[in-house]
C-alpha positions as a printed Julia matrix, in Angstrom:
295×3 Matrix{Float64}:
 -11.56  -20.19   -5.08
  -7.67  -19.78   -4.74
  -6.18  -16.56   -3.96
  -2.36  -15.87   -3.84
  -1.07  -12.67   -2.0
   2.26  -11.56   -2.45
   3.71   -9.61    0.62
   1.53  -11.68    2.89
   3.24  -10.67    6.05
   3.16   -6.99    5.31
   0.99   -3.85    6.1
  -1.3    -4.52    3.31
  -0.87   -8.16    2.33
  -1.51   -9.2     5.82
  -4.71   -7.43    6.09
  -5.8    -8.72    2.71
  -5.22  -12.17    3.76
  -6.95  -11.66    7.1
 -10.18  -10.66    5.71
 -10.02  -13.05    2.9
  -9.65  -15.96    5.22
 -12.77  -14.59    6.94
 -14.48  -15.31    3.87
 -15.16  -19.19    3.57
 -15.29  -19.06   -0.36
 -11.43  -18.23   -0.4
  -8.52  -20.71   -0.14
  -5.83  -18.06    0.67
  -1.87  -18.47    0.02
   0.36  -15.73    1.38
   3.6   -15.43   -0.06
   6.4   -14.07    2.21
  10.14  -13.69    1.89
  11.39  -12.85    5.49
   8.55  -13.08    8.39
   5.94  -15.94    8.2
   2.35  -14.41    7.78
  -0.22  -14.84   10.5
  -2.99  -15.68    7.88
  -3.4   -17.96    5.01
  -1.25  -20.92    3.86
   2.38  -19.61    4.25
   4.51  -19.9     0.95
   8.1   -18.67    1.13
   9.3   -17.26   -2.07
  11.66  -14.43   -3.29
  10.39  -12.03   -6.09
  13.79  -11.88   -7.56
  14.39  -15.75   -7.9
  12.6   -17.38  -10.91
  12.56  -20.55   -9.4
  10.57  -19.32   -6.21
   7.93  -17.85   -8.48
   7.21  -21.15  -10.11
   5.4   -22.04   -6.89
   2.5   -19.88   -8.16
   2.16  -21.94  -11.37
   1.85  -25.08   -9.06
  -0.86  -23.5    -6.88
  -2.61  -22.1   -10.16
  -4.58  -19.43   -8.02
  -7.83  -18.02   -9.86
  -6.57  -14.44   -8.13
  -3.31  -13.03   -7.39
  -3.05   -9.87   -5.42
   0.51   -8.43   -5.78
   1.32   -6.21   -2.77
   4.95   -7.15   -2.32
   7.54   -4.18   -3.19
  10.57   -2.61   -1.93
   8.67    0.6    -0.57
  11.55    2.3     0.84
  11.95    5.43   -1.4
  15.56    6.33   -0.44
  16.59    2.66   -0.54
  15.03    2.41   -4.08
  17.48    5.47   -5.04
  20.6     4.1    -3.72
  20.18    0.49   -4.81
  18.61    0.89   -8.07
  19.58   -2.72   -9.13
  17.44   -4.23   -6.33
  14.45   -1.76   -6.62
  14.25   -2.49  -10.51
  14.59   -6.43   -9.68
  11.79   -6.35   -7.37
   9.43   -3.82   -8.15
   9.45   -3.93  -12.03
  11.04   -7.39  -13.01
   9.24   -9.25  -10.16
   6.2    -7.63  -11.23
   6.71   -8.57  -14.92
   7.14  -12.25  -13.98
   4.12  -12.24  -11.86
   2.08  -10.78  -14.52
   3.34  -13.22  -17.0
   2.24  -16.25  -14.46
  -1.23  -14.68  -13.98
  -1.61  -14.29  -17.97
  -0.09  -17.89  -18.62
  -3.07  -19.67  -16.74
  -5.66  -16.89  -16.59
  -5.77  -15.77  -13.04
  -7.42  -12.26  -12.43
  -4.3   -10.07  -11.22
  -4.61   -6.87   -9.12
  -1.35   -4.93   -8.8
  -0.92   -2.72   -6.02
   1.05    0.53   -7.46
   1.71    3.9    -5.71
   0.59    7.78   -5.82
   4.54    8.05   -6.47
   3.83    7.54  -10.15
   2.99   11.28  -10.11
   5.15   14.18   -9.98
   3.29   16.06   -7.38
   3.06   19.44   -9.3
  -0.88   19.59   -8.9
  -2.47   16.95   -6.61
  -5.88   15.27   -6.43
  -4.83   13.2    -9.56
  -7.37   11.07  -11.45
  -6.83    7.83  -13.08
  -6.51    9.39  -16.64
  -3.61   11.88  -15.59
  -0.32   11.47  -16.97
   2.02    9.68  -14.76
   5.45   11.3   -14.51
   7.44   10.05  -11.45
  10.24   11.93   -9.96
  12.24    9.32   -7.93
  13.35    5.83   -9.0
  10.8     4.21   -6.53
   7.8     5.72   -8.57
   9.57    4.8   -12.05
   9.74    1.17  -11.03
   6.25    1.0    -9.9
   5.31    2.82  -13.09
   7.14    0.31  -14.99
   5.07   -2.76  -13.19
   1.86   -0.9   -14.2
   3.02   -1.19  -17.93
   3.71   -4.95  -17.52
   0.24   -5.32  -15.86
  -1.81   -2.9   -18.17
  -4.58   -4.46  -19.91
  -4.43   -7.7   -17.95
  -5.24   -6.66  -14.61
  -6.67   -4.23  -12.13
  -4.09   -1.55  -11.01
  -4.78   -0.2    -7.68
  -3.19    3.08   -6.69
  -3.16    3.92   -2.85
  -1.48    6.76   -0.83
   0.58    6.56    2.17
  -0.92    3.16    3.5
  -1.09    3.07    7.34
  -2.73    0.89    9.79
  -2.22   -1.61   13.08
   1.17   -3.25   13.23
   1.57   -6.25   10.87
   3.11   -9.45   11.32
   6.47   -8.26   10.04
   6.57   -5.65   12.72
   7.09   -2.82   10.08
   6.26    0.6    11.34
   4.35    2.88    9.2
   3.71    6.68    9.44
   0.99    6.59   11.77
   2.3     3.92   14.22
   5.98    5.42   14.28
   4.08    8.86   15.23
   1.95    7.37   18.02
   5.23    5.52   19.28
   7.02    8.85   19.15
   4.18   10.95   21.01
   3.68    8.38   23.66
   7.36    8.5    24.48
   7.25   12.2    24.86
   9.52   12.7    21.87
   9.41   15.58   19.3
   8.98   14.77   15.74
   9.31   16.89   12.73
   6.68   16.71   10.03
   6.4    18.58    6.93
   3.59   21.14    6.33
   3.98   21.39    2.29
   3.51   17.7     1.32
  -0.14   16.74    0.66
  -1.41   13.29    0.6
  -4.68   11.27    0.96
  -3.8     8.72    3.68
  -4.99    5.22    3.14
  -5.99    2.89    5.96
  -5.18   -0.68    5.26
  -8.27   -2.19    6.36
 -10.23    0.03    4.03
  -7.84   -0.57    1.11
  -7.94   -4.41    1.71
 -11.53   -4.43    1.57
 -11.74   -2.33   -1.69
  -8.95   -4.65   -3.06
 -11.17   -7.8    -2.47
 -14.16   -6.26   -3.9
 -12.39   -5.38   -7.12
 -11.23   -9.06   -7.29
 -14.6   -10.5    -6.65
 -15.99   -8.34   -9.55
 -13.0    -8.66  -11.64
 -12.96   -4.97  -12.26
  -9.88   -4.29  -14.7
  -8.3    -0.87  -15.33
  -6.89    1.79  -13.03
  -8.45    2.7    -9.72
  -7.26    5.22   -7.17
  -8.01    3.23   -4.02
  -6.87    5.67   -1.51
  -8.54    7.88    1.59
 -11.05   10.37    0.85
  -9.56   13.13    2.65
  -6.67   15.4     1.24
  -4.54   16.69    4.24
  -0.87   17.92    4.54
   1.56   15.44    6.4
   1.5    17.87    9.32
  -2.17   18.24    9.51
  -2.3    14.26    9.32
  -0.01   14.09   12.06
  -2.26   16.54   14.06
  -5.35   14.49   13.38
  -3.62   11.27   14.87
  -2.65   12.85   17.9
  -5.99   14.48   18.47
  -7.72   10.78   17.87
  -5.25    9.3    20.39
  -5.18   11.93   22.97
  -1.6    12.94   22.62
   0.56   15.84   22.93
   0.49   17.99   19.79
   3.04   20.3    20.88
   5.58   17.63   20.16
   4.74   17.72   16.66
   7.03   20.27   15.06
   6.31   21.76   11.86
   9.29   21.99    9.14
   9.62   22.29    5.11
  10.16   19.63    2.79
  13.69   21.32    2.04
  14.79   20.94    5.52
  14.24   17.18    5.26
  17.49   15.11    4.62
  15.87   12.66    2.09
  18.08   11.08   -0.58
  15.25   10.91   -3.04
  13.01   13.56   -4.39
   9.29   13.62   -2.88
   6.21   14.61   -4.71
   4.76   17.78   -3.3
   1.05   16.81   -3.57
   0.46   13.37   -4.62
  -3.15   13.22   -3.4
  -5.43   11.29   -5.29
  -9.11   11.51   -6.4
 -11.06    8.68   -5.5
 -14.36    9.73   -7.04
 -14.21    6.56   -9.39
 -13.96    4.28   -6.64
 -16.85    5.95   -4.67
 -18.97    5.57   -7.82
 -18.08    1.78   -8.64
 -17.34    0.33   -5.27
 -19.77   -0.76   -2.36
 -16.54   -0.49   -0.01
 -16.19    3.37   -0.27
 -12.79    5.1     0.48
 -13.0     6.31    4.07
 -12.7     9.84    5.05
  -9.94   10.48    7.73
 -11.98   10.81   10.66
 -13.75    7.34    9.99
 -10.22    5.91    9.25
  -8.8     7.07   12.4
 -11.52    5.55   14.48
 -11.26    2.06   12.83
  -7.27    2.38   13.4
  -7.85    3.32   17.19
 -10.27    0.36   17.47
  -8.07   -1.96   15.96
  -4.71   -0.79   17.87
  -7.01   -1.09   20.91
  -7.85   -4.84   20.07
  -4.29   -5.8    19.45
  -2.91   -4.41   22.59
  -5.63   -6.36   24.53
  -4.73   -9.39   22.41
């Protein structure tokens, strides 16, 4: 079975490719724009170029897992044209290709489609994004509606991907190991999602061709500050370097939801690969970082 993964060198796409490649039944193709992926057959392409996307038509995969996006929330706010071209129009083109040759499509969306007014959002709750990143991702959902599985994670973290891009957990670990103080907000609540757990859930969704919306996030709701403390505890780092601040003190360009935590009870009911609680997820992260440092 041919699987095409966009964002193949990223934090999530790279992990999906790694796990999929271990399954001998998959013929894995990994699309990338800048950094060559470590896993799968690399295919260089740009979501903003129609001609590049034609490579998907040539491969004709049975499955497309669309993880590529412009995820820098402030960058999306300052360059709305690029954000729209990648996150909305790029997804529309991917969905059209998938529909044309009958590929099963999994679209990775975001918790930022919600306003953050209440938290623990369920799949049937009405989206209401408060920044341009969330709006572009919601447009992507609408383009994929009815023909795909829409997967919503929340604050994806994991061991360093091929692209070298740093996520919240790795950024925090690096800072604390250097003895540097960090300011972390206490009034923003999330359900952080380990990339390994998410990748396995996504692959199960593809194997079973489950359509509709699934909240595929971590099972534990925490504040950013508590998340940071739990990471420090797990890695034996100095918690005193973590300084509590409020969201209003941060110099963010785009608005952020105060509570974009996701209810994952549907995923827990439907999937064999359950959403990890935070303690289990951080244990896996520590093991993976340990293996990569030895390698």
